[in-house]
N, C-alpha and C positions, 0 to 999 in steps of 0.2 A: 427244721433241718438241724438245729443246734443240738449238741449233746453236752450237758454240763458235767464236768469232772472236777473234783477238788473244790476249791473255794472260788470258782469262776462266777462272774455275774455279768449281765449285759443289759443295758437299757435300750429300748426301741425308740427311735426318733423318727419324725415325719420328714418327708421331702426326699429329693433325689440324692443318692450318695455321690453324685458327680457334679454337684452344683459349682464346684471350683473349676470345672473343665468347660466353661462356656466358650472358650476359644483355645486354640493351640497355645501352650505356654511359650512365652517369648524367649525363654532361655533354654528351650528344648533343643538338643542337638539334632540336626536334620537327619542324620543316619539313624539315630535311635528312634526318632519320631516315626519315620517311615517303616522301620523294622517292626516297631511295636504295633503300628497300624495294621500291617500285613498279618501279624500274628493274631490280633483281635478279630480281623475280618475272617480268617480261617476258623477261629473259634466259633464265630457266629454261623458260618456256613455249616460246620459240623453239627451244631446243636439246633439250628432253626429249620433247616431243610427248605427254606423259603427262597427260591431263586429270584422272584420278583423283588423281594426286600433287598437282596444283595445288589441288584441292579440300581435300586434307589440310592444305596450308599455310594456306589461307584460314580453315579451321576451328580452327586452332591459336591459343592465346592470344597476343596481340600480343607479350608479353615473350619468348616462346619462338619466335615466328614468324620473327623475324630470324635466330636461330641455325639454325633448320631450313632456311631458304632458303639460307644460306651453306653448310651442310653438304651439301645436295643439289647445290649448284653445284660444290663441290669433288669430288663423285663423278662428275660428268658427264665423259665422254671426248669432247672435240671433236677430230675427226680433222684432221690436217695438210692444209691446202688444197693442191690440185694446181695451182691458178691463182695469179696474182699477188695479193698481199694488197691488199684494198680499204679496210680499216679499220685504220690503223696508229697505235699508241700509242708515242710516243717519249719517252724519259727524259732525253735530252741535247739542249740547244738547238742545238749544232753539227750534230748529225745531222738535226734538223728543218730547219736552214738548207740543208743539202745536198739534202734531198728537195724543198724548195721550188725550189731552183736547177735541179733536174732536171725541173721542171714538173709535179710530182705532188702539189702541196699539198692538193688536194681529197681525197686519201686519208687525211690526218692527222685523227684524231679526238681526240687527247689529246697536249698538248705542255707543256713547262715554261713557267711565267710568266716572260717575259723581255722587256724593252723592245725588243730588236732583232727580235723576232718579231711586232711589232704589225701589220704589213701583210701582206695576202694570206692570212691564216689565220682568216677569219671563221667557218669551219665547225668549227674545233677548239676544244675546251674547254681551259682552262689549269689547271695545278696548281702549288701552292707546295711547294718542297722535294722532297716525294715523294708520289705518289698513293697512296691507300689501295687495298686489294684490292677493296673495295666500289665505289670510284670507277672502278677499272679494268673490273670486270665490267659496270658500268652502261653503258659505251661499247662493249661487245661487240667488242673488237678481234680481228682474225684474224692480227695480228702485233704483238709487243711488242719494241721495240729498246732495249736498255740501253746505257749509255756508261761508267759508273763501276763496275768490278767489285766494289769494296768497298761503296760507298753503295747500289748497286742490288741487292745480293745477296739481300736478304730478299724483295723483290717478285718477283724472277726465280724464286726457289724456289717461291713460291706460284703463279706462272704455270705452273711445271712440274707441280705437283700438280693444277692445274685443266685441264691439257692445252691451255693456250693456246700456240700457236706463238710461240717467242721466240728472240732472238739477242742475245748480248752482243758488241757491237762497241766495243772499248776506245777511248775518246775520245782517248787519247794516241798512237794510231797516226797515221802521216803522212796528211795530207789526201788525197793521191792514192789511197792504199790504202782509206781510208774511202769515198771517192766510188765507187771501183771496186766495193766490196762492197755498198754500199747500192744502186747501180744494178743490180747482179745480183739483189739481193733483190726489187726492185720490177719486175724484167724490163724495164729500160730501158738496156741496155748501150751503145747508140749515143749516147744523150744523156750517159751517163756518160763515154764516151771523149771526147766533144766538150768537156765540162767539164774533164776532166783535161788535155786539150791546151791549154786557156786557162790553167789553173793553171801548167803547166810553162813556158808562154811567159813568164809573169810571173816565174817563178824565173830563167829564162835572162837576161832583161833586167836583173834585179837583180844577177845575178852579173857581168854585163858592167860595170855601173856601179861595183860594189865593187872592181873591178880598177884603178880610176883613182886610188885613194888608200889611205892606211893605215887599218886598222880602228879606228873610233872606239869609245869606251867608252860604253855606253848603259845607262841604268837605267829600267826600267818601274815606275812607282808606281801604286798602285790605292787607291781609297777603300773597296773592299769585297772585295778579293782573298781575305781570310781568312774571309769570311763574316760579318764584323762591320762593318756600314756605319758609316763615319766614322773607322775606324781606318786609318791610312796603312800600307800594306804594300808590300813590294818583291817582284818576281817573281824566283824562283830557278830551279833546275833542275826538270825534269818539269812545265813549264807550256807552254801554247801560245805565250805571249809569248817564252819562251826560244828555241823553235824558229824563230819569226819573226825574232828579232834575229840569230840565227846565219845564217839563210838570206840575210839582207840584208847579210851580211859584217861585222857589228859584234860587239863583245864584250859579253856580258851580264854586267855587273859584279855583279849579284845572285848569279848562279850561281857566278861566280868567287870571291865572298866566302863561299860555302858555304850560301847560302839554299836551302831545299828547298820547292818550290811557292811559296806566298805566305806571307811572314813579316813581322812588325812590324819597322819600321826604327827604329834609334836614331840620334841625331845623330852620335855617334862613328863608327858603322858607315857612314853615308852619306858622311861626309867622307873616310873611308879608302877608300871605293870610287872616289872622284874621277871621277864620270862626266863625259864631254864633252858629253853631251846627255841629255835626259829624255823619255821616251815616256809619254803618257797617252791614255786613251780620251776621245772627245768627250762621252760620257755622264757621265763622272766628273770632268771638268775643273772644273765649278762647285763640287763638294764638296771639291776640292783647292785651292780659293782662286782659281780663274780663272787666266788667262795671266800676270797680274802677281802675284797673291797666292800662287801655288804655291811660289815661292822661299822665302817665310817660313813658309808653312803646314807644310811638311815639315821636321822637325828636321834641322839640319845642311846642308840643301841650298843655302842662301845662300852657303856657303863652299866651293863646288865650281867647277870650270872651266865646267860647264854654266850655272851662275847668272851667272858673270862674262860669258859670251858670250850669255846669254839664249837658249840653244838648247833650245827646247821643241817637241817634235813631237807633234801631235794626230792620231790616226787613228780610224777607225770602231771602235766598241766590239766588234762581232762579229769584225772582222778580227784584233783583238788576243786576245780571249778564247777564240774557237772554233777558229781555224785550220782552217776548213772550206771552203765553196764560194768564199769571197773570199780564200783563201790566196795565190793568185798575184798578185792586184791589190794586196793588202796588202804583200806582200814587195817588189814593184816600188815602191810608194809610199814605203815606209820607206827603201829604198836611194836613191831619188831625193832624199828629204829630207836624207839623210846625205851624199851624194856629189855631187849636181848643183851646179854653180856658182851 
């Protein structure tokens, strides 16, 4: 059932994927518990068609009923659909953004909680950090799309055991490649090609702009890049921001200094980076002190060329963090801010 995309890998393990559910969790909220149970029961009823089995579940003591329902769900073999998926659960917000841009947002039933996905997804439920397998089953997806091979490994393994069609599409792959593969998955190749054309046009215009001057030194700072809100971090290699900065013809001073992904910044490190400009997302600007306060909020930033020239570039949050559907526009916008007179 698994489809490998990008650099994904998964190891098979023996035993039940629900060994930790030998009893109802003691800290489970009663309302959530019974609500999830009813959803999973309906899931079983739809896919098993076995009325006698349903009666057995109903006649089981409540403390064991939860485990029995999960065990039976894990034993069901749901065949791979021959048609385009209509109920898609997405683990990466960038992938969700691409599906929305392809005009298929109504297929999304489960997406990450992210402020950039607030519009156009009224029919999709949100999850924080990682959905539980119970939450996934409750939405009865016919396709699960992962984005982080390490973070999403556990739920992808459980989807394999439950025979839920799933694909790992590494979020670090170039935007054009992810658009192409997602468009193929949802059988919208023409829309995918149209979006790719727009993205590549943005890249081309950015390249033309970057040829007009020397490459500036750019630092992207984040208030939540390392997953700890309020901690100021800098974007290094292996980030969407790094790819964006390089496409716009600039030097990512975070990557140059050896930062990997998002790491906490020190005053000495920031001064040594000597950025000519600073890049922030519009959603994080307030937490970073605003347009005036950012220079003193971030340690060492006040003593850089960027502060002396007050060169602060503010872009859309999704454009910086996802490198997805808005990749072309973001690249052009950044190059324009850096090179346009």
